[in-house]
Residue, then its C-alpha position, 0 to 999 in steps of 0.5 A: m270165393k273171396i269178395l272185396v267190398a269198398v266202403k266210404r266214410v261220408i257225412d251221415y245222411n241224417v245231418k244237414v249239410r252246411v257249406k263252408s264260409d269261404q265256399s271252398g267245400v262242405e263243412t266236415a268239422n264236428v259233423k257226424m260221419s258214417m258209412n255210405p248207405f249204398d256201401e253198407i248194403g254192399v257189405e250186407e250182401a257180401v256177408r249174406l253170400k258168406e253165410a250162405g256158403v258161397a263166399t269164404e272171405v269178405v275183405a272191406v276196403s276204404i280210402g281216405l283219412a285215418q278216421a276211416q278206420e271207424t268205417l272199416r270197423t263197422a264193416m267188420a262188425i257187420g261181418a267182414d273178415r278183415g279191412i284194408l285202409v289206403e290212408t291219404t289226406a288228398d282229395i280222392q276222386p273217382l278215377a283215383v279210387a278206381k286205380l287204387l282198388k284195381a291195385i288192391v284187386d291185383q294183390e287180393k285176387p277176389e272173384l267178386i268186387i262189390l261197391g255202392k252204386q254211388a256215394i251220397d256226398d258227391d253222387c258221382n256214380q262212376t267208380g264201379q264202372m271205371l274199376s270194371a274198365l280198368l280190370a277188363c272184367s264184367q260188371a252189373t250196376f244198380a243190382s237189386k238181386v244177386e245169385l250164384q249159379g255154378d261159375r256164373i253170377l246172376v244179377t237182376r238190375e233196375i232199369d228205366g221201365g223194368l228189370e234186366n237180368l244179367s249173367l256175369s262171368i267171374p271176376a265181376v264188379i257189382t254196384t248195389d241199389l237200395r232194394l238189394n237188401e236191408p242191412r242188419y243192425v250192428t250189435l255190441p258183441n260184434i263191435m267188440k269182435a271187430k276190434k280184434k280183426e285185422l286192419k291193414m293200413i297202406k299208402p297210395e305210394d305203396l300201390g304205385v298210384d298217383v292220386t293227384p286231383r284232376v278236377h278242381t272245385l272252384k266254388v260251392v254254394e247253397p241252393p237258392t232259397r225257394s220263394a213261397g207259393v201263391i194262391v190263385a183265384d181260378v184255373k185261368a189265373l193258374v194257366d196264365k202263371l204257368k205259361n207266362e211266369a213259370k214258362v212250363i206250358 
């Protein structure tokens, strides 16, 4: 079984995000970048399936600037066998990502495609579902457990109020949730090995996909500063403020 894992380069989750002075977007210059945490979980799960003898090859794919090579090298240090970078400077949106991934899936013919459920920079949570629709294949979102049983993939996914168990036919698209696994630490020897692994670079034009943005951001602003709380004298005053000021009761 070949597994394809999509990874995205995002602002590190420990970094405080700042809005550009012209409000055109988020400041990314001189900011620490890393792999999207949900995608890292996807890579870890793919590598675990390979280590269990279920998968034969893990291919990591990223779309974006040339600097995304670092993200792919990290994926290969975790255990991916090779990487593919679709290099572009365009503002890539979920539908374009799904179309690019579909074109790569058509070439690579993987049996399983794993994505993070969402990216922490835009929180769209759309690409996996769009890719599944374009491929006309089965899908399972928010996966917290993945097992292979014969020619079926058993997925436990998190839903409101409990868990749902799905049996998917192959090929399938799975998006990962936080509780699926805990990614391993990348060791220096594996980082050195990753530098020798194959990394293929292509352009969207090579895949015949138009990545022109369909949605344009008008303005990005900081959330309003929260005002300090007040101490009320008694329950009556609290109820009055909740009813007349906050208007929540």
